[in-house]
C-alpha positions as CSV (number, residue, x, y, z in Angstrom):
1,M,208.3,80.1,19.2
2,P,210.0,80.1,22.7
3,S,210.2,76.7,24.2
4,S,208.4,77.8,27.4
5,L,205.4,79.1,25.4
6,L,205.3,75.9,23.3
7,H,205.4,73.8,26.5
8,R,202.4,75.7,28.0
9,L,200.5,75.4,24.7
10,R,201.1,71.6,24.7
11,E,199.8,71.5,28.3
12,H,196.6,73.3,27.5
13,V,196.0,71.1,24.4
14,S,196.5,68.0,26.5
15,L,193.8,69.2,28.9
16,I,191.2,69.6,26.2
17,P,189.9,66.0,26.7
18,T,189.5,66.6,30.4
19,Y,187.7,69.9,29.8
20,L,185.5,68.3,27.3
21,K,184.7,65.4,29.6
22,R,183.8,67.8,32.4
23,F,181.5,69.7,30.0
24,V,179.7,66.6,28.9
25,I,179.3,65.4,32.5
26,S,177.9,68.8,33.5
27,I,175.4,68.7,30.6
28,M,174.3,65.2,31.5
29,V,173.9,66.1,35.2
30,L,171.9,69.2,34.2
31,F,169.7,67.1,31.9
32,A,169.1,64.5,34.6
33,V,168.1,67.3,37.0
34,L,165.7,68.8,34.5
35,V,164.2,65.3,33.8
36,A,163.8,64.6,37.5
37,F,162.2,68.0,38.0
38,G,159.8,67.4,35.1
39,L,158.8,64.0,36.5
40,T,158.2,65.6,39.9
41,I,155.8,68.1,38.5
42,G,154.1,65.6,36.3
43,A,155.4,66.9,32.9
44,D,155.9,64.6,29.9
45,A,157.3,65.0,26.4
46,H,155.6,64.0,23.2
47,L,158.4,62.4,21.1
48,F,156.6,61.1,18.0
49,E,153.2,61.5,16.4
50,D,151.8,58.9,14.0
51,R,150.3,60.4,10.9
52,L,147.4,57.9,11.1
53,A,145.9,60.4,13.5
54,Y,144.8,62.5,10.5
55,Q,143.2,59.7,8.5
56,L,139.6,60.7,8.1
57,D,138.3,57.9,5.9
58,G,135.5,56.2,7.8
59,E,134.8,59.0,10.3
60,V,131.1,58.9,11.0
61,H,128.6,61.3,12.5
62,V,124.8,61.0,12.8
63,F,122.4,63.9,12.6
64,L,118.6,64.2,13.1
65,E,117.1,65.2,9.7
66,D,113.3,65.4,9.3
67,G,112.9,63.4,12.4
68,R,115.1,60.5,11.3
69,N,118.7,59.6,12.1
70,V,121.0,60.0,9.1
71,A,124.6,58.8,9.1
72,H,127.3,60.9,7.4
73,T,130.5,58.9,6.7
74,I,133.6,60.6,5.3
75,R,135.4,58.8,2.4
76,G,138.8,59.6,0.8
77,D,142.0,61.4,1.8
78,N,144.0,64.6,0.9
79,E,145.4,63.0,-2.3
80,R,142.1,61.6,-3.7
81,G,139.9,64.2,-2.2
82,F,137.0,63.7,0.2
83,S,133.3,62.8,-0.3
84,V,130.5,62.0,2.2
85,D,128.3,59.0,2.1
86,T,124.8,59.3,3.7
87,A,122.5,56.6,4.9
88,L,119.1,56.7,6.6
89,L,119.2,54.6,9.8
90,A,116.4,52.4,10.9
91,D,115.3,52.3,14.6
92,D,116.0,48.6,14.9
93,D,119.1,46.4,15.0
94,D,119.4,46.1,11.2
95,S,121.0,49.4,10.7
96,P,124.2,49.9,12.7
97,I,127.0,52.3,11.9
98,R,130.6,51.1,11.5
99,V,133.2,53.0,13.6
100,V,136.8,52.8,12.3
101,F,139.9,53.1,14.5
102,P,142.8,54.1,12.2
103,A,145.6,53.3,14.6
104,D,145.2,49.6,14.0
105,S,142.5,49.5,11.2
106,S,140.0,47.8,13.6
107,A,136.3,48.6,13.7
108,F,133.2,48.0,15.7
109,Q,129.5,48.4,15.0
110,V,127.0,50.6,16.9
111,Q,123.3,50.6,16.8
112,V,122.4,54.3,17.2
113,S,119.9,54.9,19.9
114,P,117.0,57.1,18.6
115,H,116.5,58.7,22.0
116,A,118.7,60.4,24.6
117,E,117.2,59.7,28.1
118,T,118.5,61.5,31.2
119,P,119.7,58.9,33.7
120,P,118.8,58.8,37.4
121,S,121.0,60.6,39.9
122,T,121.2,57.8,42.5
123,Y,121.5,54.0,42.4
124,D,121.6,51.4,45.2
125,D,122.0,47.7,44.2
126,G,125.3,46.7,45.9
127,A,126.9,45.6,42.6
128,P,130.6,46.1,41.9
129,I,131.8,49.4,40.4
130,I,134.7,50.2,38.1
131,A,135.6,53.8,37.5
132,V,138.0,55.5,35.1
133,S,138.4,59.1,34.2
134,D,140.2,61.6,31.8
135,I,140.7,59.3,28.9
136,E,140.9,62.4,26.7
137,S,140.1,61.0,23.3
138,G,142.2,57.9,23.8
139,F,140.2,55.0,22.4
140,G,143.1,52.6,22.4
141,A,143.7,53.2,26.1
142,L,140.1,52.9,27.0
143,R,139.7,49.6,25.1
144,T,142.9,48.1,26.6
145,F,141.8,49.0,30.1
146,L,138.3,47.6,29.7
147,V,139.4,44.4,28.1
148,A,142.1,43.9,30.8
149,H,139.6,44.1,33.6
150,E,136.9,42.1,31.7
151,V,134.4,45.0,31.4
152,A,134.1,44.7,27.6
153,D,135.6,42.8,24.7
154,S,137.6,44.4,21.9
155,L,134.5,45.1,19.9
156,M,133.0,47.1,22.9
157,N,130.5,44.4,23.8
158,W,129.8,44.4,27.6
159,T,131.2,41.5,29.6
160,F,130.8,42.9,33.2
161,G,127.4,41.3,34.1
162,N,125.1,43.4,36.3
163,S,127.9,45.7,37.5
164,H,128.6,49.4,37.0
165,L,131.2,51.2,34.8
166,V,131.5,54.9,35.7
167,L,133.3,57.2,33.3
168,V,134.2,60.2,35.4
169,G,134.5,62.9,32.8
170,D,136.9,64.4,30.2
171,F,136.7,61.6,27.6
172,V,137.0,64.2,24.8
173,D,139.6,66.7,23.7
174,R,143.5,66.5,23.7
175,G,143.4,63.6,21.4
176,A,142.5,62.3,17.9
177,S,139.9,59.7,18.8
178,T,137.1,61.7,20.2
179,T,134.5,60.2,17.8
180,Q,135.7,56.6,18.5
181,V,135.6,57.1,22.2
182,L,132.1,58.5,22.2
183,W,130.6,55.9,19.9
184,A,132.3,53.2,22.1
185,I,130.6,54.6,25.2
186,H,127.3,54.8,23.3
187,K,127.6,51.1,22.4
188,L,128.7,50.1,25.9
189,E,125.6,51.7,27.4
190,Q,123.3,49.7,25.2
191,S,125.2,46.4,25.6
192,A,125.4,46.8,29.4
193,R,121.7,47.6,29.7
194,S,120.9,44.4,27.9
195,A,123.0,42.4,30.3
196,G,121.6,44.0,33.4
197,G,124.6,46.3,34.0
198,R,125.0,50.0,33.7
199,V,127.4,52.6,32.1
200,H,127.4,56.0,33.8
201,F,128.9,58.7,31.7
202,I,129.5,61.6,34.1
203,I,130.1,64.9,32.3
204,G,133.4,66.7,32.8
205,N,134.5,70.2,32.1
206,H,135.7,69.3,28.7
207,E,132.4,67.7,27.6
208,I,130.8,70.9,28.7
209,K,133.3,72.9,26.7
210,N,132.4,71.0,23.6
211,L,128.7,71.5,24.2
212,Q,129.4,75.2,24.6
213,G,131.3,75.3,21.3
214,N,134.7,75.8,23.1
215,F,137.2,73.7,21.1
216,Q,140.5,75.3,22.2
217,T,141.8,71.9,23.3
218,A,140.1,69.8,20.7
219,D,142.2,68.1,18.0
220,E,142.5,70.3,14.9
221,K,141.2,67.4,12.7
222,Y,137.7,68.0,14.0
223,F,137.6,71.5,12.5
224,H,138.3,69.9,9.1
225,I,135.9,67.0,9.7
226,A,133.1,69.5,10.3
227,G,134.0,71.4,7.1
228,I,133.9,68.2,5.0
229,L,130.5,67.5,6.5
230,G,129.4,71.0,5.5
231,K,129.1,72.2,9.1
232,Q,130.8,74.3,11.6
233,Q,132.6,72.5,14.5
234,H,130.1,73.3,17.2
235,E,127.4,71.6,15.0
236,L,129.1,68.2,15.7
237,F,127.7,68.5,19.2
238,A,124.5,70.4,18.5
239,D,121.0,69.3,19.5
240,D,120.4,67.7,16.1
241,A,123.6,65.7,16.3
242,V,123.1,62.3,18.0
243,L,126.4,62.7,20.0
244,G,125.5,66.2,21.1
245,R,122.0,65.4,22.1
246,W,123.2,62.3,24.0
247,L,126.0,64.2,25.8
248,A,123.6,67.0,26.8
249,S,121.4,64.4,28.6
250,K,124.1,63.3,31.0
251,N,124.6,64.2,34.7
252,V,127.5,65.9,36.5
253,V,127.1,63.9,39.7
254,E,125.7,60.5,40.5
255,V,125.6,58.5,43.7
256,I,126.0,54.7,43.3
257,N,125.8,52.4,46.4
258,G,126.6,55.4,48.7
259,V,129.6,56.7,46.7
260,A,129.4,59.9,44.7
261,F,131.1,60.4,41.3
262,A,131.8,63.8,39.9
263,H,134.6,65.0,37.6
264,G,135.8,67.8,39.8
265,G,134.2,67.4,43.2
266,L,131.7,68.8,45.7
267,H,132.4,72.3,47.2
268,P,132.0,72.7,51.0
269,R,129.5,75.5,50.3
270,L,127.3,73.3,48.1
271,R,124.6,73.0,50.8
272,E,123.9,76.7,50.3
273,F,122.8,76.2,46.7
274,A,121.4,72.6,46.4
275,S,119.8,69.9,48.5
276,S,120.3,66.8,46.4
277,A,122.3,65.3,43.5
278,E,119.1,65.6,41.4
279,E,118.9,69.3,41.9
280,I,122.5,69.8,41.0
281,N,122.1,67.9,37.8
282,Q,119.0,69.8,36.8
283,V,120.6,73.2,37.3
284,V,123.9,72.3,35.6
285,R,122.3,70.5,32.6
286,A,120.2,73.5,31.9
287,G,123.4,75.5,31.4
288,Y,125.4,73.0,29.3
289,R,125.2,75.2,26.2
290,L,125.6,78.5,28.0
291,P,129.2,79.8,28.3
292,W,129.9,80.6,31.9
293,Y,130.9,84.0,33.2
294,T,131.3,85.6,36.6
295,P,128.1,87.5,37.5
296,T,127.9,90.5,39.8
297,A,125.6,88.6,42.2
298,E,126.2,84.9,43.1
299,S,123.3,82.6,42.4
300,K,122.5,78.9,42.5
301,E,123.1,78.8,38.7
302,S,126.4,80.7,38.8
303,F,127.8,78.6,41.7
304,L,126.9,75.2,40.3
305,R,128.0,76.0,36.8
306,S,131.1,77.9,37.8
307,S,134.6,76.9,36.5
308,N,135.8,77.2,40.1
309,T,133.0,75.9,42.3
310,G,130.9,73.7,40.0
311,P,131.1,69.9,40.4
312,A,132.6,69.5,36.9
313,W,135.5,71.9,37.7
314,Y,136.2,72.1,41.5
315,R,139.8,71.2,42.6
316,G,139.5,72.0,46.3
317,Y,140.3,68.5,47.5
318,F,143.8,69.0,46.2
319,K,144.4,72.8,46.2
320,D,142.7,73.8,49.4
321,D,143.5,72.9,53.0
322,L,140.1,71.3,53.7
323,S,139.1,70.0,57.1
324,P,137.3,66.7,57.5
325,A,134.1,68.6,58.2
326,Q,134.4,70.6,55.0
327,V,134.7,67.4,53.0
328,E,131.7,66.0,54.7
329,D,129.7,69.1,54.0
330,G,129.8,68.5,50.3
331,L,129.1,64.7,50.6
332,R,126.2,65.3,52.9
333,V,124.3,67.2,50.2
334,V,124.2,64.2,47.9
335,G,123.9,61.6,50.7
336,A,127.3,59.9,50.0
337,R,130.0,58.6,52.3
338,A,132.8,59.1,49.8
339,I,133.5,60.6,46.4
340,V,135.4,59.5,43.3
341,V,136.9,62.4,41.2
342,G,139.1,63.0,38.1
343,H,140.1,66.4,36.8
344,T,143.2,66.9,39.0
345,L,146.2,64.9,37.7
346,Q,147.7,62.2,40.0
347,G,150.7,60.0,39.8
348,K,148.5,57.0,40.5
349,V,145.0,56.3,41.7
350,N,144.9,57.1,45.4
351,A,142.7,57.8,48.5
352,R,142.7,61.0,50.4
353,H,141.0,62.8,53.3
354,D,140.8,59.6,55.4
355,G,139.2,57.6,52.6
356,R,136.5,60.1,51.7
357,V,138.0,61.2,48.4
358,F,139.4,58.8,45.7
359,A,141.4,60.5,43.0
360,I,141.6,58.6,39.7
361,D,142.9,61.1,37.0
362,V,146.2,59.6,35.6
363,R,148.0,60.0,32.3
364,H,146.6,57.5,29.9
365,P,148.4,56.4,26.8
366,K,147.7,58.5,23.7
367,D,146.6,56.7,20.5
368,Y,149.0,58.4,18.1
369,L,151.6,60.0,20.4
370,T,154.7,58.4,21.8
371,S,155.5,60.1,25.2
372,F,158.1,60.1,27.9
373,P,157.7,58.9,30.5
374,I,155.6,56.0,29.4
375,R,151.9,56.5,30.2
376,R,149.9,53.7,31.9
377,S,146.2,53.6,32.5
378,E,144.7,53.1,36.0
379,G,141.2,52.9,37.4
380,L,139.3,52.1,40.6
381,L,137.3,49.1,41.7
382,I,134.7,49.3,44.5
383,R,133.5,45.8,45.6
384,D,131.8,44.8,48.9
385,G,132.7,48.1,50.5
386,E,136.4,47.8,49.6
387,Y,138.5,49.9,47.2
388,F,141.1,48.6,44.8
389,R,143.6,50.2,42.4
390,L,143.3,48.8,38.9
391,L,146.4,48.7,36.6
392,Q,146.6,48.7,32.8
393,D,147.7,45.0,32.6
394,G,144.7,43.8,34.6
395,E,146.4,43.7,38.0
396,V,144.2,44.6,41.1
397,R,145.9,46.1,44.2
398,P,144.3,47.0,47.5
399,L,144.0,50.8,48.1
400,R,144.7,52.3,51.4
401,A,143.6,55.7,52.5
402,R,146.0,58.5,53.5
């Protein structure tokens, strides 16, 4: 081989580490840009799923059979096979059900309420309010947040005195602890009432989806749970299911101490179709089990139940360029000075529209999923007319409007 060619070859070989270094740096820069872009648009990655999410032993559902509540508890696993224990529940405190949380093998007991009563649409007592939304079947996140802010203890016993806890929709779907979350809320309602407090479970679009039999975003495990119980999935939330009958009794908007709470929001045209929070709730509740479609002619029912304009779905506070007058138009219908909403994801709890709208939908930790970036719960405290951002670790920060 000629010496000049050999020399050039040696030069190229010597440059390989440099080329490789530049390639690696380019890949790292590109990766950093992609991560930064993902964080900007609110994306996150699920890195690891704990198989405990699919443990069904101890899963319990209660159905009305011949006028009595009967608990159906799943036993077993894929290796041993599954069976179902049934137990007739008494209407007193001597017959609770046991709800298991597989993630840490903990459990709490719930006395199943024999009746599902529709709550009022308005309250006025001046007591403090804590609100949280979009837990999305994350029992661990809900429990951690409530304990940190002294709303409840780890067994879901109320510790918040005569105050209000408002759950602003979407506590089901996209997670593996739907049953645990719903039974925890069921227990909190009873425990709060005994202490002079109140739990307000405001229905979101995903609760409505479940009542309609739309399980596109439900965890797959509930399809199999229904099968083991000898039912189809929609029957887990049917009228003869305690959880279904209970969900169907809830409101889509409530006004507490002059502040409205709705999962999506109040459309500026709301005054054309309703005159009060009570009227809104009556119309929307009557359609909980009716899949929505766009009719040829707009009506009160179609507007209030719509997946665009209904209070459980509306996103206009964040997607539309609303004037202060338009925001006020919706609030005026229900007699509120401000509104707290979930539904539209935020980086943190914040105030918008000159303090008329408080957005509290954040990414809460998942029970069985490890995600990046790390998720942290947040909520909202309203006390003596002031608003505070609540962090997962119990910290309380003043909230300023923008």
